[in-house]
N, C-alpha and C positions, 0 to 999 in steps of 0.2 A: 170626081168625088174628092173633097178636101181631106187632107190627112187629119188624124186626131190632134196633132200639134197645132195645125192651122185653126181647127175648131176651138181649141182651148185659148189660143191667142186672140181670136175674134171675141170670144165670150169675155176674156179678161179686159179687152179694150172697151167693150160696151159697159161693163160693170166696174170700171176703174174707180177706185176710191178717191175722195177729194184730196187735194194737194197736202193739206195739213195732216191727214191720216197717213199719207205716204211718207211724209217727213218723219213723223213719230215712229212709224214702222221701220224706216231705214236706220234710225238710231237704235231701236230695239234689236235689230239684226246685228248691228255692230257690237252691241253689248252682250250678245248671246254666246260669245265664245270665251272660255276661261282664260286663254292666253291674252286676248285683248283686254280683258278685265285686269289681268296682272300688269299689263303695260300701263293701263290707266292708273292703277294703284301706285305704280312707281312714279309716274309723271305727276301725280297729286302732291308728291313730296317736293317737286321742283323739276326744272328742265333736265333733260338727259340726252346724251348722244345715242345714235343707233348702236354703237359698240356697247355702251352701258346697258342698254335695253337687252341686247343679245345675252349678256352675262346674267341679267336679272331673270330672264325667262328660259335661259339655257337652250336657245335655238340658234340656227344659222342666220347669217345676214339676209339671205333671200327670203326666208320665212318671216323674220321680223319686219322686213320691208313690206311684205305682202300684207301682214296684219296692220301695219301703220297706214298703208294705202286705204284699207277698209275704214280705219278710224278717221283718216283725213276726209274721205268721201262723205262720211256721216257728219263731218264738221267738228268732231270731238278733239282733234289734235291739230296743232299748227306746227309747221316745220320751217326752218331756215338753214341756209348754208353758212358755215364758218370755215373757210379754207376747204379742206377735204371732208370735214365732218358735217353731218346733218344733225342739227339740234332740234329736239322735239319738245313741245310743251302742251300741257293740257289746256284746252280752250274752255275756261270757266264760264265765259259768256255764252258759249254754245250749250253747255250743260244747263245753265240757268234758263235759256230759251227753250230747251227741250223740256225742262221741268214745267215751265209755264204752259207750253203747248199741250203737254200730256194732261195737265190738270184741266185746262180749258176743254179738251176733247172729252174728258170724263165728266165734265160739268161740276168740277170741284173748285172751290175758291182757293187761291194761293195765299 
């Protein structure tokens, strides 16, 4: 007898949404957290280091890095190294693409 988790997994696989819906949902999940929204709000003003973001959201480095990882996975934030610092920037191209995909999914003209 399969476990309930196995049954849910099988059903989810059979009824998996199209790729474009998964992409939009992934961005929505990344945007669903107030801390991540505050990070994006800060990065909308310009690039920032992880240290600057830590002070902006008043969280520890591991927590800020965790939130940044979620934002990077969704494609909303780009990072690069400069010496020991990690510089983060808002990916405006990704936001534009998300906006386009979301409107297309909803059948709305952009």
